[in-house]
N, C-alpha and C positions, 0 to 999 in steps of 0.2 A: 463436447462433454463439460468443457470448463465453465462455460456460461451456465449450464444446466446444474452443475455442483453448486455454484453460487445462488442460482434460483432456489435450489433445495434447502440451502443453508438459511436463506431469509424465510422461506415458507415455514421452516421449523422454529427458527429462533426469534424471528423479527417480521411477522406477516405484514405489518404496516409499512415496511419499506419496500418500495418499488424498484426493480431494476429497470433503468432507463437506457434504451437502445437508440443510437444515432446512425444516420445513413453515413456520416462522415467518420473518418477514422479519429480515435482519440488515443493513438498509441504514444504520443509524446505529450509533455505537459503543455506546450503551445497549442497543439491540435485539440487536447481535451479542453482547455480553457475556452478555445474558440467554439468548439462543438457544444459546450454546456453553458456558455455565456457568462462565465465568471473570470476573476483575475487569476493568472498562473498560480499565485501563492495559494489559493483555495483548492487546487488540484492536490490530492493526498497521494503522492507517489510511494510505491512499495519497493524497496531496495532488497534484493536477495543477496545475503552476504555469507561468506564462510570466514568463521573465527577459529583458527586451529582445525580440529576436526568437527566443529559444530556448524550447522547452517542456522541462520536466523533471518528473520524478516524485519525490517525496519520501515515504518511509515513516517513520512516527513512531508512538510508542506512543499509545494511545487518549486518554489524558487529557493529552497534551502540546499546547501552543499554539505556532504558529510565531512566532518572534521575528523581526520584520522586519529589525531591525539585524543581527542574527546572520546571517540568511538572505542579506541584501545582501552581507555581507562574504564569506561562504562561496561563494555562487553567482555573484556579480559583477554583481549588478543588484537592483533592487527586484522582489519577487515579487508576481505577481498571479494570483489564482485564475482558471482557465479557466472558461468558462460551460459548462452541461451538454451543449450540442450539439458544442461543441469537445472535450470530454472523450470523448464517444463516437466522433466522427470520428477522434481521434488515438490512443486506447487500444483502441477496440473494445469496451470496457466500459461499462456504464450507471453513472451516479452511484449509489453505494451497493454497487457491486460492483467498483469500480476496484482493480486490484492490479498487481504489477510483473511478472506471469506472463502468456504468451500475448498479447502487445501487438499490435495491428494495425500499428502503426509502431514501429521501434526508437526508444526514447528513453533519454536519460541518467537513471539511477536512483540516488538517494541515500538512505542509511538514516540517519536521525538516531541519534546515540550513545545517546539515551534507550532504545533497544530493548535495549541491552546489559545492562539490569537483569534480563532475564528469560532463562531457558533455553529457553523456548518461547513464541511468540507466535501469534496467530490472524489473518491477513490474509484479506481477501475472496478469492474465486476466480472472479471474472468475472460472477457475478450477484448480486442481493440476497438470495439465499438459499443461497449457498455460501462455503466457506471452506476453508482447510487449516490444519493444525497444523505448525509448523516452527520451528527455532531461528534466531535472527537471523542468526548467522554462515552457516548453510546458505543462507538466503534471499539473503543478500549474495553468496555463491559462485555460486549458480544463475543470478542475474540479471546478474551483473557490476557490481553496485552498488558504490559507495564510501561510507565513513563520513563524515558531516558533523555538525556541532553547529550546528543551526538552530532548536532549540525553547527555549522558556522552561522552567525547572525546574518540573515538575508540583507542584501545591499551592502 
């Protein structure tokens, strides 16, 4: 269902973007980078976070780490990762396939400024074997996301 919700999202909002399915798993940044032939930094990972009583998604470059101090300042509270069951229940996507597209529940979406380093990134597409290639600006526009600075500098 999750992959189908993403396909439906793109069919409606961006029919020029194709969902790419691979035989290999892309459930982690390293696996996704190998499966799609890109450097790990270009994988746009989606973090599912609880900030107090709110749940938000943060999309960041694959080699970035969340900076708790920055995240607390930008998002208004200390971030805590959701557990796998909460992720599936709220996003409709399994861990390893979470993306900001075709969500089961409308959630605030933020894109870390680290993504701006690239003209194209590769976020998951609702399953552990699917992804899309998209510019960070277009992803922001399609999902109604906002830019935030919540990650540590890579390296």
